[in-house]
N, C-alpha and C positions, 0 to 999 in steps of 0.2 A: 450861613454861606457855604456853598459847595465848590470844590475844586476838582474838575475833571481833567485827568491827564490822559491824553490819547496816545496810543502807541503808533509809531510811524515806522514802517518798514522801508529802509533805504537800500535800493538796489545798487550794488557796487558797479563802478564803471567797467571793471574787468575782474576776472576771478583768479588770475594767476600772473606769474611774471612774464615779461616779454619774450625771454628766450624759450620758454615752454610753448607760448603761442606760436612763435616762429617755427619751432620744430614740428609741432603737431597740427598746425594750421587751424586751430580752433581755440577759443577762449573758454577753457573748461577747468574746473578745480583739479589741481595736480596733487599727487601724494607728496609727503615730505621727502621721500626717497628721490622722486623725480626732480623736485626742486633743487635738491642738494647735489645731484649727480650730473644731470644732463647739461652738457655744454658749459660747465663751470670753469673749464680750463681756458686760459687765454690763448688766442690763435693769431693775434696780429699786434702791431705797434710795439715790437720789441726794439730796444735801443741798440743792442749789439749782440753778436753771436758769442757763446761762451769761449773764453780764451783757451780753456783746456781742451776743447774739441771744436775748433772753428768751422769744421766741415758740417756741423749740425746746428739747427736752431735750438733754443732752450727746450721747447717741446717739438719733437720731430718724429714723424712716422717712420722715417728711414733708419731709425736706430735698431729696428728689428727686421728680419727677413720675412716675417709674417705680414701679409697684406690684408687689410680689412677695408671694405667700402665705408663702414661706419664703426668706429672704435667704441661707440656707445651702445653697440649691440651686446657687448660683453658685460651684461648686467649681473648683479648678485641676486639669485633667487631668494636669499634671506632678507633682502631689502634693508641691508644695514646702512644706516647713516649714524651720525654720532649718538643721538639719543637712544635709538633702538639697540645699537651695539653695546653701549655702556649699561643700559638697563638689563639686557639679556645676560651679559657676562656677570653682572652684579648678583642676579638671582641664582645663576649657576654656581658662582663662588660661595654664596650663602649656603646652598645645599651641600656643597663640598665641605664646608667648614664643619658641618654636622658630623661627617664621617671622622674627621680629625678629633673633634671633641669627644665622640663616642670612643674612639681608640684610646685617648688619654684617660677618660673617666673610668673605663673598665680595665685599664692597665693591660691592654691586649699585647703590648710588646713583651711582657714577661713570659708569654706562652709561645713565642716564635722560636723555632729550633735554631740553634747556632749556625748550622750549615745553611739554612735558608736565609738567615740574616746576612751571612757572609756573601751569598749569591747576590743579594740585593745591593750591598755596598759595591761589589765588583762589577755588576752589569747595569745598574741603574744610575749610580752617581756620575759617571763620565758623560751620560747623556745630557747633563746640564750644558756642556760645551757644544754639543751638537745643536741644541735648541738655540743657543746664542748665535751659532753660525747661521741657522735658519732665519733668525731675526735680522742679521746683517744682510743676508741675501735678499730678503723681502724689502728692506729699506733701499737696497740698490735698485730693485725693480721699481719702487715708488719714484726714485730719482730719475729714471730713464724711460719709463713706459709712457705711452701716449693715451690721453683721455682720462677724465676723472673717474669713470666707471671702474677701470682697473686700478688706477692709482689709489683711490680711497679704500677699495677692498684689500689691496695688498698692504696698505698701511695698518688697517685693523688686524690683518693676519700677522704682521710683524710684531705688533703689540701682544698678540696671543702667544707668540713664541717666547717672548720675555716672561709672560705669565707661566708658560709650561716649565721654563727653566727655574722659576721661583717655586713652582709647585713641587718639582723634583727635589730642590734644595730643602724645602720644608719637610718633605717626606723623610729625607736622609737624616736631618737633624732630629726629627721626632723619633725615628728608630734608633738613633745613636745617642740619645739623651743629651742633645745639643753639643755633641763633641765635634767641633769644627775641623778636627784633624781628618775626619772622614771625607770632608769636602776637598781638603788638600790632597788626600790619597787619590780621590777621583780625578783631580786635575793631573796628578803625576801619571796616572794610568792612561789618560787621554793623550799625554805627550810621549810617554815612554813604553807603555805596555804594547807588546807586539800585536796582540789580537785586535787592538783598536786602531792601528795605523792605517789600515785600508780605508776605513770610514773617515778618519781624520784627513787623509790625503784627498779623498773625494770632496769633502767639504772645502778644504783650503784651495784646491784647484778651482772650485766653482767661484771663488771670490774674484777671479780675474775675468769672468764672463761678462761681456758688455751688452750683449743682446738681451733685453729684458724678458722677452717671451721665452727665449732659450733657457734663461735662468729660472723662469717660472716652471717650465717643464722639468728641468733638472731637479730643483729643490722641492717644489710643492707637489709635483705629480709622482716622480719616480723615487727620489730619495726617501721622502716621507712614506711612499707606498710600500717600501721595504722596512724601514727602520721602526715605525710605530707599530705595525702589525707584528713584527718579529720581537722587538726589544721591550715592548710594553704588553701587547695582547698575548702573544705566545709565551713570553716569559712568565706572565701571571698564571697562565694555564699550567705551565710546568711546576710552579710553586703549589698550585692547587692540588695537583696530582701527588705532591709530596706533603699533603695534609697541612697546607698553609693557605688560609682563606682571608687573612687580614690584609695582606699586601695587595691582592686584587681589588679589595675595597678602596684602598688609598689611591690606586692608579686608574680606577674606573673613569675618573674625570677626564683623563687624557684620551681614553678610548672614545668616550661620548663626544668630546670635542672634535676628534678626528672624523667621526662618522658624520657629524653636522657639516664640517668644513668641506668634505668631499662633494657635497651637493653643489657648492659654489664652484669648486675646481673642475668637476666633470662638466658643469654647464658651460664654463669658459672654453674648455677643450672641444666640446661638441660644436659650439658656435663657430670657433675658428676652423675646425675641420670641415664643416658644412659650407664655409664661405667659398672655398675653391679647391680644385684638385691639387694645386701647387701647395697650398697650406697643409692639406691632408698628408701628402707625401713627405713634406718637411717635418711635420710633427711626428710622423711615424718613424722617420730615420733618427730623430733626436731621442725618442723614447727607447728605441732598440739599442742605441749607443749607451744610454744611461743605465738600462737594465743590465747590460754586460758589466758595467762598472760596479753596480751594486751586488751582483751575484759574486763577483770576485771579492768585494769588500766584506760581505757578510759571511762568507764561507769560514773565515777564521774567527768570527765573532760569536756565532750562534752555537757556542760549545757548551752552553748550559743544558742542551738537549742531546740525547743519544741519537736523535734522528734529525740532525741539523740540515742535511741535504734535502730531506723530505719537507721540512718546514719552509726552507727557502723556495723550493720548487712550488709548493702550495701557494705561498704568497705571490710568487711571480705569476702563476696561472690566474689567480684572482685579479691581480692588477691588469693583466692582458685582457681578460674577459670584460672588465669594466670599461677599459679604454676602447676596445673594439665596439662596444655598444655606443660609444661616443663618436664613432665614425672612422676610427683609425683602422689600419690593416696590419696587425701585428702577427 
């Protein structure tokens, strides 16, 4: 007796979700990113306005001065949704762990000059609190911004900032032989050391900013555009010139993450600036205001270098050049 099992190809009645069909006007297979982001935010049938801000809906375009015809134009070129974000960060962290393991296995901490080690504790440890402030600001953006495209990307970015704070913490503990007093000293410096007060004030002043796009520009574009290149990248170069190569190896993760993240940030800025002349002028004025804040804040902080003014000017010029390519007029 023979049994023949024939294969039958069943054509699906539709290839994607209804909200994708409605947006694109065709029933085509959509990427996971498109399914997760496009029109996922509720737009109607709310029961009541928020009691804490009754002048706004729960999701309200009027929370920012920036105007967009379609807030879902602000897509992430990295196409991050939950699965791609988690898998990307997991593989990056796995590679980063190898640097820490190599450092411990070869006892490289024994070869670091004491003056270099002191610089690391003085200038790197307090940045844990800057990163936590960046996390809080991005969660505020998530709470108030319109559209899942920006909301999801800023949520991932907020989690990245907690990761950066943890990365700095791990670095300090590794270099300090798990001496937690080094972390306490970093907190005290953040609160009391005169050279950190400009940056601390800038961060704490930003906590009361309610316009989510204004806060996005302040924190993710300008503040990070000064702090990470100066306090991580240039600081590592300064140590390298003083015959210290292991610290740059441990902080390279932050630099690589920043370079990747800027692709998303610049894409958002470019899209908003190209939307209208009003957006472009508003974004330009915000950036100029924040650049002034950061120039004043960093002038007393970049004292690890004999050419602090030159470093700040160079970082500023680089930031201005990148943003002008995004359509601003700085």
